[in-house]
Steps between C-alpha positions, in 0.01 A plus 500: 500500500446771238466433125864584422620252763256237367639541146858479627409182687329351192808583289735350760293181508507479120880545490547247782286243317700555180832479686400171664357344180160474672290464183163500673567804720666688213219454250245544779629857535361586151148545370386251234493781240846634587731597213877474484764681295851358535795635304618139463190392307399603148136567587285583802326226695133591534390284791627334815448161334711604199786597732459183707533297179825680410630457859420128496681466165807673639499264799443189288723579200773721648518403867400857591556572867513829687794503740461852636285807440549832679279805476624853569400863445128428526253776414121477531253732328139456614228571243175409680457123485811472279859528617813530290800332661846567352828351615845381399540125503819294510449135410721197480365206297610159385400391150641205310750455783648850462474793739355830383490831683270783394455857616157624394229758567148386549159659518216300650147636494288375790120517516316482831249216504154522657620316811780759535794289382737657246575277197733576211320560169797609287875447514758671280864395529774705331876464488662750734654792313871495444710803568651646188849648514529878489597642160 
């Protein structure tokens, strides 16, 4: 399997873990020093543990549960031992008993580890652009 295929597989495993609420597999897909920028949060999260703390709070306080997550339009750019993965992501969540659907764009930066495994070291989630009407 070439590097591009390995990154696509690592990204698919990350999305699958998120979609199935598999906390251990999901956070295991990130390096300890990973950073996270989410348009839904006021400030970046500067470590995997910081994100895990927010995630656990969502689960505990809001009943956060991922019901579905689909990735499409994946693009991989290899930069040596770093890979930039971009995709569109459609997610359905339950929080506080209500259903939420989001359409977002995401960039995940993967870094190849010494043993060859690709782990995410940065994630940036943005709201998908809306189409403006023609003037």
